[in-house]
C-alpha positions in Angstrom: -4.5 -0.8 13.1 -4.3 -2.3 9.6 -7.3 -4.8 10.8 -9.5 -2.5 8.8 -7.2 -3.2 5.8 -7.6 -6.3 3.5 -5.2 -9.2 3.6 -4.5 -8.8 0.3 -2.3 -5.5 0.8 -0.3 -7.2 3.4 0.3 -10.3 1.2 1.4 -7.6 -1.5 3.9 -6.1 0.3 5.1 -9.4 1.5 5.2 -10.6 -1.9 6.8 -7.6 -3.3 9.7 -7.8 -0.5 10.3 -11.4 -1.1 11.0 -11.1 -4.6 13.3 -8.1 -4.1 14.9 -10.6 -1.4 15.3 -12.9 -4.0 16.8 -10.5 -6.4 19.4 -9.5 -4.3 20.3 -13.3 -3.3 20.2 -14.4 -7.0 22.6 -11.5 -8.0 24.8 -12.1 -4.8 25.2 -15.8 -6.0 25.9 -15.0 -9.8 28.7 -12.6 -8.4 
């Protein structure tokens, strides 16, 4: 399941997750 979908879709999800994770870590360090 999911093999039919292009890899770009998965990459976008990972990139968005990574950005959110970095944003949360940045705010934590700023605190």
